[in-house]
Structures are given as C-alpha cells and as structure tokens.
PDB file of N, CA, C and O in Angstrom:
ATOM      1  N   UNK A   1     137.404  84.911  56.901  1.00  0.00           N
ATOM      2  CA  UNK A   1     136.127  84.268  56.394  1.00  0.00           C
ATOM      3  C   UNK A   1     134.610  85.691  55.501  1.00  0.00           C
ATOM      4  O   UNK A   1     133.569  85.163  55.111  1.00  0.00           O
ATOM      5  N   UNK A   2     134.700  86.671  55.397  1.00  0.00           N
ATOM      6  CA  UNK A   2     134.242  87.054  54.769  1.00  0.00           C
ATOM      7  C   UNK A   2     134.325  87.448  54.044  1.00  0.00           C
ATOM      8  O   UNK A   2     133.597  88.268  53.484  1.00  0.00           O
ATOM      9  N   UNK A   3     135.991  86.665  53.557  1.00  0.00           N
ATOM     10  CA  UNK A   3     136.266  86.933  51.781  1.00  0.00           C
ATOM     11  C   UNK A   3     135.183  85.826  50.630  1.00  0.00           C
ATOM     12  O   UNK A   3     134.819  86.060  49.477  1.00  0.00           O
ATOM     13  N   UNK A   4     134.868  84.438  51.641  1.00  0.00           N
ATOM     14  CA  UNK A   4     134.925  83.726  51.056  1.00  0.00           C
ATOM     15  C   UNK A   4     133.181  83.034  50.584  1.00  0.00           C
ATOM     16  O   UNK A   4     132.454  83.746  49.890  1.00  0.00           O
ATOM     17  N   UNK A   5     132.778  81.881  50.968  1.00  0.00           N
ATOM     18  CA  UNK A   5     131.254  81.885  50.700  1.00  0.00           C
ATOM     19  C   UNK A   5     130.490  81.799  52.588  1.00  0.00           C
ATOM     20  O   UNK A   5     129.330  81.945  52.974  1.00  0.00           O
ATOM     21  N   UNK A   6     132.146  81.420  53.571  1.00  0.00           N
ATOM     22  CA  UNK A   6     131.400  82.209  55.370  1.00  0.00           C
ATOM     23  C   UNK A   6     130.641  83.297  55.750  1.00  0.00           C
ATOM     24  O   UNK A   6     130.208  83.629  56.854  1.00  0.00           O
ATOM     25  N   UNK A   7     130.531  83.905  54.425  1.00  0.00           N
ATOM     26  CA  UNK A   7     130.507  85.720  55.030  1.00  0.00           C
ATOM     27  C   UNK A   7     128.468  85.414  55.213  1.00  0.00           C
ATOM     28  O   UNK A   7     127.771  84.804  54.403  1.00  0.00           O
ATOM     29  N   UNK A   8     128.093  85.946  56.261  1.00  0.00           N
ATOM     30  CA  UNK A   8     127.151  85.805  56.001  1.00  0.00           C
ATOM     31  C   UNK A   8     126.777  87.073  57.298  1.00  0.00           C
ATOM     32  O   UNK A   8     127.383  87.342  58.335  1.00  0.00           O
ATOM     33  N   UNK A   9     126.012  87.429  56.928  1.00  0.00           N
ATOM     34  CA  UNK A   9     125.079  88.745  58.887  1.00  0.00           C
ATOM     35  C   UNK A   9     126.039  88.498  59.731  1.00  0.00           C
ATOM     36  O   UNK A   9     126.789  89.448  59.957  1.00  0.00           O
ATOM     37  N   UNK A  10     126.347  87.051  60.520  1.00  0.00           N
ATOM     38  CA  UNK A  10     126.825  86.890  61.333  1.00  0.00           C
ATOM     39  C   UNK A  10     128.655  87.613  61.877  1.00  0.00           C
ATOM     40  O   UNK A  10     129.391  88.096  62.737  1.00  0.00           O
ATOM     41  N   UNK A  11     128.439  87.141  60.522  1.00  0.00           N
ATOM     42  CA  UNK A  11     130.504  88.107  60.209  1.00  0.00           C
ATOM     43  C   UNK A  11     130.558  88.775  59.860  1.00  0.00           C
ATOM     44  O   UNK A  11     131.737  88.902  59.531  1.00  0.00           O
ATOM     45  N   UNK A  12     129.743  89.994  59.430  1.00  0.00           N
ATOM     46  CA  UNK A  12     130.017  91.087  58.859  1.00  0.00           C
ATOM     47  C   UNK A  12     129.138  91.497  59.509  1.00  0.00           C
ATOM     48  O   UNK A  12     128.202  91.386  58.718  1.00  0.00           O
ATOM     49  N   UNK A  13     128.541  92.097  60.826  1.00  0.00           N
ATOM     50  CA  UNK A  13     127.855  92.775  61.500  1.00  0.00           C
ATOM     51  C   UNK A  13     127.933  92.099  62.583  1.00  0.00           C
ATOM     52  O   UNK A  13     128.951  91.942  63.256  1.00  0.00           O
ATOM     53  N   UNK A  14     126.984  91.719  62.773  1.00  0.00           N
ATOM     54  CA  UNK A  14     126.175  90.825  64.815  1.00  0.00           C
ATOM     55  C   UNK A  14     127.783  90.689  65.577  1.00  0.00           C
ATOM     56  O   UNK A  14     128.115  91.267  66.612  1.00  0.00           O
ATOM     57  N   UNK A  15     128.644  89.763  64.746  1.00  0.00           N
ATOM     58  CA  UNK A  15     129.745  89.622  65.734  1.00  0.00           C
ATOM     59  C   UNK A  15     130.655  90.396  65.639  1.00  0.00           C
ATOM     60  O   UNK A  15     131.494  90.278  66.533  1.00  0.00           O
ATOM     61  N   UNK A  16     130.932  91.540  64.536  1.00  0.00           N
ATOM     62  CA  UNK A  16     131.544  92.476  64.890  1.00  0.00           C
ATOM     63  C   UNK A  16     131.560  93.841  65.656  1.00  0.00           C
ATOM     64  O   UNK A  16     132.391  94.457  66.323  1.00  0.00           O
ATOM     65  N   UNK A  17     130.133  94.056  65.216  1.00  0.00           N
ATOM     66  CA  UNK A  17     129.146  94.826  65.800  1.00  0.00           C
ATOM     67  C   UNK A  17     129.537  95.160  66.727  1.00  0.00           C
ATOM     68  O   UNK A  17     130.312  95.918  67.310  1.00  0.00           O
ATOM     69  N   UNK A  18     128.459  94.037  66.822  1.00  0.00           N
ATOM     70  CA  UNK A  18     128.073  93.305  69.010  1.00  0.00           C
ATOM     71  C   UNK A  18     127.727  92.369  69.600  1.00  0.00           C
ATOM     72  O   UNK A  18     126.669  92.029  70.129  1.00  0.00           O
ATOM     73  N   UNK A  19     129.189  91.722  69.430  1.00  0.00           N
ATOM     74  CA  UNK A  19     129.625  90.719  70.677  1.00  0.00           C
ATOM     75  C   UNK A  19     131.250  90.808  70.673  1.00  0.00           C
ATOM     76  O   UNK A  19     131.852  90.474  71.694  1.00  0.00           O
ATOM     77  N   UNK A  20     131.775  91.139  69.827  1.00  0.00           N
ATOM     78  CA  UNK A  20     132.686  91.537  69.810  1.00  0.00           C
ATOM     79  C   UNK A  20     133.368  93.188  70.490  1.00  0.00           C
ATOM     80  O   UNK A  20     134.484  93.675  70.668  1.00  0.00           O
ATOM     81  N   UNK A  21     132.305  93.496  70.646  1.00  0.00           N
ATOM     82  CA  UNK A  21     132.541  95.128  71.087  1.00  0.00           C
ATOM     83  C   UNK A  21     131.663  95.043  72.745  1.00  0.00           C
ATOM     84  O   UNK A  21     131.733  95.939  73.586  1.00  0.00           O
ATOM     85  N   UNK A  22     130.867  93.739  72.909  1.00  0.00           N
ATOM     86  CA  UNK A  22     130.389  93.402  73.627  1.00  0.00           C
ATOM     87  C   UNK A  22     129.131  94.856  74.332  1.00  0.00           C
ATOM     88  O   UNK A  22     128.898  95.464  75.377  1.00  0.00           O
ATOM     89  N   UNK A  23     128.732  94.787  73.124  1.00  0.00           N
ATOM     90  CA  UNK A  23     127.688  96.084  72.770  1.00  0.00           C
ATOM     91  C   UNK A  23     125.615  95.612  72.930  1.00  0.00           C
ATOM     92  O   UNK A  23     124.626  96.336  73.051  1.00  0.00           O
ATOM     93  N   UNK A  24     125.842  93.605  72.815  1.00  0.00           N
ATOM     94  CA  UNK A  24     124.737  93.671  72.879  1.00  0.00           C
ATOM     95  C   UNK A  24     123.391  93.954  72.251  1.00  0.00           C
ATOM     96  O   UNK A  24     122.375  93.651  72.875  1.00  0.00           O
ATOM     97  N   UNK A  25     123.314  94.534  71.019  1.00  0.00           N
ATOM     98  CA  UNK A  25     122.447  95.783  71.081  1.00  0.00           C
ATOM     99  C   UNK A  25     121.745  95.343  69.392  1.00  0.00           C
ATOM    100  O   UNK A  25     120.951  96.156  68.919  1.00  0.00           O
ATOM    101  N   UNK A  26     122.028  94.266  68.694  1.00  0.00           N
ATOM    102  CA  UNK A  26     121.245  94.544  67.499  1.00  0.00           C
ATOM    103  C   UNK A  26     119.496  94.384  67.351  1.00  0.00           C
ATOM    104  O   UNK A  26     118.834  94.122  66.346  1.00  0.00           O
ATOM    105  N   UNK A  27     119.168  94.583  68.392  1.00  0.00           N
ATOM    106  CA  UNK A  27     117.872  94.837  68.484  1.00  0.00           C
ATOM    107  C   UNK A  27     116.681  93.736  68.004  1.00  0.00           C
ATOM    108  O   UNK A  27     115.766  93.980  67.217  1.00  0.00           O
ATOM    109  N   UNK A  28     116.906  92.647  68.592  1.00  0.00           N
ATOM    110  CA  UNK A  28     116.211  91.605  68.535  1.00  0.00           C
ATOM    111  C   UNK A  28     116.654  90.771  69.256  1.00  0.00           C
ATOM    112  O   UNK A  28     117.807  90.353  69.352  1.00  0.00           O
ATOM    113  N   UNK A  29     115.100  90.303  70.172  1.00  0.00           N
ATOM    114  CA  UNK A  29     115.053  89.844  71.510  1.00  0.00           C
ATOM    115  C   UNK A  29     115.737  88.450  71.673  1.00  0.00           C
ATOM    116  O   UNK A  29     115.788  87.695  70.702  1.00  0.00           O
ATOM    117  N   UNK A  30     116.345  88.038  73.068  1.00  0.00           N
ATOM    118  CA  UNK A  30     116.021  86.882  73.171  1.00  0.00           C
ATOM    119  C   UNK A  30     115.231  85.580  72.546  1.00  0.00           C
ATOM    120  O   UNK A  30     115.517  84.706  71.727  1.00  0.00           O
ATOM    121  N   UNK A  31     113.883  85.965  73.505  1.00  0.00           N
ATOM    122  CA  UNK A  31     112.947  85.308  73.577  1.00  0.00           C
ATOM    123  C   UNK A  31     112.243  85.259  72.231  1.00  0.00           C
ATOM    124  O   UNK A  31     111.512  84.290  72.025  1.00  0.00           O
ATOM    125  N   UNK A  32     112.422  86.535  70.936  1.00  0.00           N
ATOM    126  CA  UNK A  32     111.817  86.142  69.746  1.00  0.00           C
ATOM    127  C   UNK A  32     113.034  85.155  69.374  1.00  0.00           C
ATOM    128  O   UNK A  32     112.710  83.996  69.113  1.00  0.00           O
ATOM    129  N   UNK A  33     113.996  85.392  69.337  1.00  0.00           N
ATOM    130  CA  UNK A  33     115.471  84.443  68.811  1.00  0.00           C
ATOM    131  C   UNK A  33     114.060  82.996  69.111  1.00  0.00           C
ATOM    132  O   UNK A  33     113.235  82.816  68.215  1.00  0.00           O
ATOM    133  N   UNK A  34     113.997  82.082  70.492  1.00  0.00           N
ATOM    134  CA  UNK A  34     113.795  81.526  70.246  1.00  0.00           C
ATOM    135  C   UNK A  34     112.263  81.053  70.064  1.00  0.00           C
ATOM    136  O   UNK A  34     112.231  80.122  69.259  1.00  0.00           O
ATOM    137  N   UNK A  35     111.750  81.188  70.259  1.00  0.00           N
ATOM    138  CA  UNK A  35     110.314  80.923  69.314  1.00  0.00           C
ATOM    139  C   UNK A  35     110.902  80.870  67.823  1.00  0.00           C
ATOM    140  O   UNK A  35     110.842  79.781  67.252  1.00  0.00           O
ATOM    141  N   UNK A  36     111.524  82.077  67.075  1.00  0.00           N
ATOM    142  CA  UNK A  36     111.884  81.525  65.750  1.00  0.00           C
ATOM    143  C   UNK A  36     112.578  80.469  65.324  1.00  0.00           C
ATOM    144  O   UNK A  36     112.416  79.987  64.203  1.00  0.00           O
ATOM    145  N   UNK A  37     113.919  79.753  66.716  1.00  0.00           N
ATOM    146  CA  UNK A  37     114.238  79.109  66.489  1.00  0.00           C
ATOM    147  C   UNK A  37     113.356  77.076  66.653  1.00  0.00           C
ATOM    148  O   UNK A  37     113.566  75.951  66.201  1.00  0.00           O
ATOM    149  N   UNK A  38     112.089  77.989  67.870  1.00  0.00           N
ATOM    150  CA  UNK A  38     111.277  76.924  67.776  1.00  0.00           C
ATOM    151  C   UNK A  38     110.383  76.860  66.851  1.00  0.00           C
ATOM    152  O   UNK A  38     109.505  76.000  66.787  1.00  0.00           O
ATOM    153  N   UNK A  39     110.507  77.516  66.296  1.00  0.00           N
ATOM    154  CA  UNK A  39     108.802  77.375  65.033  1.00  0.00           C
ATOM    155  C   UNK A  39     109.736  77.037  63.916  1.00  0.00           C
ATOM    156  O   UNK A  39     108.909  77.001  63.004  1.00  0.00           O
ATOM    157  N   UNK A  40     111.194  76.691  63.194  1.00  0.00           N
ATOM    158  CA  UNK A  40     112.166  76.273  62.328  1.00  0.00           C
ATOM    159  C   UNK A  40     112.231  74.924  63.053  1.00  0.00           C
ATOM    160  O   UNK A  40     112.505  73.916  62.402  1.00  0.00           O
ATOM    161  N   UNK A  41     112.034  74.870  64.131  1.00  0.00           N
ATOM    162  CA  UNK A  41     112.148  73.646  64.766  1.00  0.00           C
ATOM    163  C   UNK A  41     110.905  72.454  64.226  1.00  0.00           C
ATOM    164  O   UNK A  41     111.266  71.397  63.708  1.00  0.00           O
ATOM    165  N   UNK A  42     109.835  72.697  64.371  1.00  0.00           N
ATOM    166  CA  UNK A  42     108.715  72.091  64.663  1.00  0.00           C
ATOM    167  C   UNK A  42     108.464  72.278  63.090  1.00  0.00           C
ATOM    168  O   UNK A  42     107.697  71.358  62.804  1.00  0.00           O
ATOM    169  N   UNK A  43     108.790  73.170  61.692  1.00  0.00           N
ATOM    170  CA  UNK A  43     108.602  72.365  60.625  1.00  0.00           C
ATOM    171  C   UNK A  43     109.541  71.489  60.260  1.00  0.00           C
ATOM    172  O   UNK A  43     109.248  70.676  59.383  1.00  0.00           O
ATOM    173  N   UNK A  44     110.860  71.470  60.853  1.00  0.00           N
ATOM    174  CA  UNK A  44     111.858  70.186  60.429  1.00  0.00           C
ATOM    175  C   UNK A  44     111.191  68.772  60.137  1.00  0.00           C
ATOM    176  O   UNK A  44     111.046  67.959  59.224  1.00  0.00           O
ATOM    177  N   UNK A  45     110.881  68.976  61.449  1.00  0.00           N
ATOM    178  CA  UNK A  45     109.921  67.251  62.343  1.00  0.00           C
ATOM    179  C   UNK A  45     109.093  67.466  61.791  1.00  0.00           C
ATOM    180  O   UNK A  45     108.373  66.609  62.304  1.00  0.00           O
ATOM    181  N   UNK A  46     107.926  68.346  60.464  1.00  0.00           N
ATOM    182  CA  UNK A  46     107.065  68.221  60.829  1.00  0.00           C
ATOM    183  C   UNK A  46     106.940  67.824  58.748  1.00  0.00           C
ATOM    184  O   UNK A  46     106.026  67.720  57.929  1.00  0.00           O
ATOM    185  N   UNK A  47     108.351  67.734  58.733  1.00  0.00           N
ATOM    186  CA  UNK A  47     108.230  67.526  57.642  1.00  0.00           C
ATOM    187  C   UNK A  47     109.643  66.304  57.646  1.00  0.00           C
ATOM    188  O   UNK A  47     110.253  65.851  56.676  1.00  0.00           O
ATOM    189  N   UNK A  48     109.822  66.043  59.031  1.00  0.00           N
ATOM    190  CA  UNK A  48     110.509  63.986  58.525  1.00  0.00           C
ATOM    191  C   UNK A  48     111.913  64.793  58.633  1.00  0.00           C
ATOM    192  O   UNK A  48     112.694  63.999  59.158  1.00  0.00           O
ATOM    193  N   UNK A  49     112.825  66.452  58.277  1.00  0.00           N
ATOM    194  CA  UNK A  49     113.951  66.141  58.633  1.00  0.00           C
ATOM    195  C   UNK A  49     114.822  66.398  59.444  1.00  0.00           C
ATOM    196  O   UNK A  49     114.780  67.482  60.026  1.00  0.00           O
ATOM    197  N   UNK A  50     115.872  65.454  59.712  1.00  0.00           N
ATOM    198  CA  UNK A  50     117.004  65.677  60.444  1.00  0.00           C
ATOM    199  C   UNK A  50     116.571  67.328  61.815  1.00  0.00           C
ATOM    200  O   UNK A  50     116.224  68.403  61.326  1.00  0.00           O
ATOM    201  N   UNK A  51     116.674  67.193  63.118  1.00  0.00           N
ATOM    202  CA  UNK A  51     116.676  67.784  63.796  1.00  0.00           C
ATOM    203  C   UNK A  51     117.401  67.876  65.011  1.00  0.00           C
ATOM    204  O   UNK A  51     117.118  68.756  65.824  1.00  0.00           O
ATOM    205  N   UNK A  52     118.348  67.018  65.226  1.00  0.00           N
ATOM    206  CA  UNK A  52     119.801  66.693  66.069  1.00  0.00           C
ATOM    207  C   UNK A  52     119.683  68.236  66.380  1.00  0.00           C
ATOM    208  O   UNK A  52     118.638  68.663  66.871  1.00  0.00           O
ATOM    209  N   UNK A  53     120.759  69.090  66.096  1.00  0.00           N
ATOM    210  CA  UNK A  53     121.192  70.210  66.025  1.00  0.00           C
ATOM    211  C   UNK A  53     120.343  71.346  66.735  1.00  0.00           C
ATOM    212  O   UNK A  53     120.508  72.122  67.676  1.00  0.00           O
ATOM    213  N   UNK A  54     119.235  71.020  65.703  1.00  0.00           N
ATOM    214  CA  UNK A  54     117.658  72.036  66.132  1.00  0.00           C
ATOM    215  C   UNK A  54     117.526  72.097  67.082  1.00  0.00           C
ATOM    216  O   UNK A  54     117.222  73.183  67.575  1.00  0.00           O
ATOM    217  N   UNK A  55     117.707  70.777  67.992  1.00  0.00           N
ATOM    218  CA  UNK A  55     117.300  70.823  69.571  1.00  0.00           C
ATOM    219  C   UNK A  55     118.162  71.023  70.278  1.00  0.00           C
ATOM    220  O   UNK A  55     117.817  71.221  71.443  1.00  0.00           O
ATOM    221  N   UNK A  56     119.492  71.070  70.012  1.00  0.00           N
ATOM    222  CA  UNK A  56     119.891  71.649  71.067  1.00  0.00           C
ATOM    223  C   UNK A  56     120.277  72.923  70.328  1.00  0.00           C
ATOM    224  O   UNK A  56     121.048  73.461  71.123  1.00  0.00           O
ATOM    225  N   UNK A  57     120.164  73.864  69.058  1.00  0.00           N
ATOM    226  CA  UNK A  57     119.816  75.444  69.950  1.00  0.00           C
ATOM    227  C   UNK A  57     119.246  75.710  70.309  1.00  0.00           C
ATOM    228  O   UNK A  57     119.273  76.442  71.298  1.00  0.00           O
ATOM    229  N   UNK A  58     117.861  75.078  69.456  1.00  0.00           N
ATOM    230  CA  UNK A  58     115.967  75.597  70.937  1.00  0.00           C
ATOM    231  C   UNK A  58     116.831  75.251  72.418  1.00  0.00           C
ATOM    232  O   UNK A  58     117.095  76.190  73.170  1.00  0.00           O
ATOM    233  N   UNK A  59     117.153  74.154  72.692  1.00  0.00           N
ATOM    234  CA  UNK A  59     116.935  74.323  74.004  1.00  0.00           C
ATOM    235  C   UNK A  59     118.057  75.931  74.524  1.00  0.00           C
ATOM    236  O   UNK A  59     117.490  76.891  75.046  1.00  0.00           O
ATOM    237  N   UNK A  60     119.993  75.963  74.209  1.00  0.00           N
ATOM    238  CA  UNK A  60     120.553  76.702  74.656  1.00  0.00           C
ATOM    239  C   UNK A  60     119.583  78.040  74.054  1.00  0.00           C
ATOM    240  O   UNK A  60     119.677  78.870  74.958  1.00  0.00           O
ATOM    241  N   UNK A  61     118.752  78.601  73.019  1.00  0.00           N
ATOM    242  CA  UNK A  61     118.005  79.630  73.320  1.00  0.00           C
ATOM    243  C   UNK A  61     117.503  79.479  74.359  1.00  0.00           C
ATOM    244  O   UNK A  61     117.924  80.145  75.305  1.00  0.00           O
ATOM    245  N   UNK A  62     116.518  78.628  74.528  1.00  0.00           N
ATOM    246  CA  UNK A  62     115.989  79.029  75.645  1.00  0.00           C
ATOM    247  C   UNK A  62     116.441  78.865  76.578  1.00  0.00           C
ATOM    248  O   UNK A  62     115.673  77.917  76.749  1.00  0.00           O
ATOM    249  N   UNK A  63     116.985  78.865  77.416  1.00  0.00           N
ATOM    250  CA  UNK A  63     117.902  78.747  78.680  1.00  0.00           C
ATOM    251  C   UNK A  63     118.765  79.976  78.442  1.00  0.00           C
ATOM    252  O   UNK A  63     119.332  80.517  79.391  1.00  0.00           O
ATOM    253  N   UNK A  64     118.896  80.503  76.999  1.00  0.00           N
ATOM    254  CA  UNK A  64     119.504  82.062  77.613  1.00  0.00           C
ATOM    255  C   UNK A  64     118.112  82.857  78.235  1.00  0.00           C
ATOM    256  O   UNK A  64     117.898  83.518  79.252  1.00  0.00           O
ATOM    257  N   UNK A  65     117.331  82.449  77.124  1.00  0.00           N
ATOM    258  CA  UNK A  65     116.006  83.253  77.755  1.00  0.00           C
ATOM    259  C   UNK A  65     115.404  83.437  78.338  1.00  0.00           C
ATOM    260  O   UNK A  65     114.390  84.093  78.100  1.00  0.00           O
ATOM    261  N   UNK A  66     115.771  82.860  79.617  1.00  0.00           N
ATOM    262  CA  UNK A  66     115.016  82.291  80.582  1.00  0.00           C
ATOM    263  C   UNK A  66     115.926  82.692  81.597  1.00  0.00           C
ATOM    264  O   UNK A  66     115.683  82.429  82.775  1.00  0.00           O
ATOM    265  N   UNK A  67     117.234  83.473  81.158  1.00  0.00           N
ATOM    266  CA  UNK A  67     118.738  83.409  81.903  1.00  0.00           C
ATOM    267  C   UNK A  67     118.761  85.086  81.831  1.00  0.00           C
ATOM    268  O   UNK A  67     119.079  85.758  82.812  1.00  0.00           O
ATOM    269  N   UNK A  68     118.586  85.356  81.234  1.00  0.00           N
ATOM    270  CA  UNK A  68     117.477  87.045  80.808  1.00  0.00           C
ATOM    271  C   UNK A  68     116.291  87.278  80.021  1.00  0.00           C
ATOM    272  O   UNK A  68     116.127  87.741  78.892  1.00  0.00           O
ATOM    273  N   UNK A  69     115.967  87.098  80.384  1.00  0.00           N
ATOM    274  CA  UNK A  69     114.163  87.652  79.381  1.00  0.00           C
ATOM    275  C   UNK A  69     113.971  88.986  78.601  1.00  0.00           C
ATOM    276  O   UNK A  69     113.325  89.891  79.128  1.00  0.00           O
ATOM    277  N   UNK A  70     114.547  89.145  77.282  1.00  0.00           N
ATOM    278  CA  UNK A  70     114.129  90.415  76.671  1.00  0.00           C
ATOM    279  C   UNK A  70     115.358  90.421  75.977  1.00  0.00           C
ATOM    280  O   UNK A  70     115.134  91.163  75.021  1.00  0.00           O
ATOM    281  N   UNK A  71     117.126  89.828  75.855  1.00  0.00           N
ATOM    282  CA  UNK A  71     118.255  90.537  76.076  1.00  0.00           C
ATOM    283  C   UNK A  71     118.027  90.128  75.008  1.00  0.00           C
ATOM    284  O   UNK A  71     117.278  89.352  74.416  1.00  0.00           O
ATOM    285  N   UNK A  72     119.598  91.457  74.704  1.00  0.00           N
ATOM    286  CA  UNK A  72     119.356  90.698  72.924  1.00  0.00           C
ATOM    287  C   UNK A  72     119.747  89.658  72.851  1.00  0.00           C
ATOM    288  O   UNK A  72     120.349  89.025  73.718  1.00  0.00           O
ATOM    289  N   UNK A  73     119.222  89.076  70.942  1.00  0.00           N
ATOM    290  CA  UNK A  73     119.601  87.643  70.946  1.00  0.00           C
ATOM    291  C   UNK A  73     121.268  87.146  70.857  1.00  0.00           C
ATOM    292  O   UNK A  73     121.747  86.012  70.828  1.00  0.00           O
ATOM    293  N   UNK A  74     121.951  88.561  70.826  1.00  0.00           N
ATOM    294  CA  UNK A  74     123.504  88.030  70.742  1.00  0.00           C
ATOM    295  C   UNK A  74     123.852  88.211  72.014  1.00  0.00           C
ATOM    296  O   UNK A  74     125.042  88.519  71.958  1.00  0.00           O
ATOM    297  N   UNK A  75     123.538  88.203  73.054  1.00  0.00           N
ATOM    298  CA  UNK A  75     124.382  87.572  73.743  1.00  0.00           C
ATOM    299  C   UNK A  75     124.301  85.906  74.471  1.00  0.00           C
ATOM    300  O   UNK A  75     124.636  85.196  75.420  1.00  0.00           O
ATOM    301  N   UNK A  76     123.533  85.987  73.103  1.00  0.00           N
ATOM    302  CA  UNK A  76     124.085  83.873  73.546  1.00  0.00           C
ATOM    303  C   UNK A  76     125.393  83.648  73.373  1.00  0.00           C
ATOM    304  O   UNK A  76     125.720  82.630  73.984  1.00  0.00           O
ATOM    305  N   UNK A  77     126.132  84.065  72.904  1.00  0.00           N
ATOM    306  CA  UNK A  77     127.735  84.076  72.562  1.00  0.00           C
ATOM    307  C   UNK A  77     128.269  83.916  74.584  1.00  0.00           C
ATOM    308  O   UNK A  77     128.623  82.866  75.119  1.00  0.00           O
ATOM    309  N   UNK A  78     128.174  85.002  75.132  1.00  0.00           N
ATOM    310  CA  UNK A  78     128.480  86.103  76.352  1.00  0.00           C
ATOM    311  C   UNK A  78     127.455  83.940  77.533  1.00  0.00           C
ATOM    312  O   UNK A  78     127.887  83.215  78.429  1.00  0.00           O
ATOM    313  N   UNK A  79     126.475  83.934  76.906  1.00  0.00           N
ATOM    314  CA  UNK A  79     125.830  82.544  77.612  1.00  0.00           C
ATOM    315  C   UNK A  79     126.771  81.742  77.941  1.00  0.00           C
ATOM    316  O   UNK A  79     127.315  81.549  79.028  1.00  0.00           O
ATOM    317  N   UNK A  80     127.020  81.022  76.341  1.00  0.00           N
ATOM    318  CA  UNK A  80     127.676  79.714  75.916  1.00  0.00           C
ATOM    319  C   UNK A  80     129.126  79.706  76.671  1.00  0.00           C
ATOM    320  O   UNK A  80     129.802  78.878  77.282  1.00  0.00           O
ATOM    321  N   UNK A  81     129.250  81.311  76.231  1.00  0.00           N
ATOM    322  CA  UNK A  81     130.969  82.016  77.292  1.00  0.00           C
ATOM    323  C   UNK A  81     130.756  80.984  77.710  1.00  0.00           C
ATOM    324  O   UNK A  81     131.137  79.926  77.209  1.00  0.00           O
ATOM    325  N   UNK A  82     129.755  81.188  79.245  1.00  0.00           N
ATOM    326  CA  UNK A  82     129.971  81.838  80.862  1.00  0.00           C
ATOM    327  C   UNK A  82     130.509  83.425  81.383  1.00  0.00           C
ATOM    328  O   UNK A  82     130.895  83.755  82.504  1.00  0.00           O
ATOM    329  N   UNK A  83     130.397  84.147  80.299  1.00  0.00           N
ATOM    330  CA  UNK A  83     130.785  85.474  80.812  1.00  0.00           C
ATOM    331  C   UNK A  83     129.336  86.133  81.026  1.00  0.00           C
ATOM    332  O   UNK A  83     129.238  87.281  81.458  1.00  0.00           O
TER     333      UNK A  83
END
C-alpha cells in the first residue's frame, strides 16, 4: 500500500509503529482527536457538505474517549476491534 497513492502517515507510521506493536504511544490523545473530528464535522455541516461518514467517525471517537479518557488516539483500533 505504501508503494501507491494509498500511502499516508497512518500506513507509514501509526499502524506499523503503534497499532501492530500494540504500544499505542503516538503522543496524541483520543480526547483531542475527538475534539478535532467534531471541529471537522461542524465545518462540513456549516458548508452543507455530506456528513454521514463524519458522524460515524465522530461517534466512534467519542465512545473511545469515554471508554478510556486520555488514551492514545491509535487505541481506536483496539476499541473498534473489541480487544
């Protein structure tokens, strides 16, 4: 995937360094990520853009933050996976 247009910080760093190793230590909390996703969603809605995927993302981020307040945002993988 990293050899194509699918390359991103998530595929190059977050997933291999923090998710696959289960270290979940990227240095950014799930609470801050939930805030940022909410800000994004508000901006999309203000512009009348499509927000259905953003709402699902915001809901999962909020649930993750409530489940483990302050945990690293990469723990969303374990939260969604149920581990």
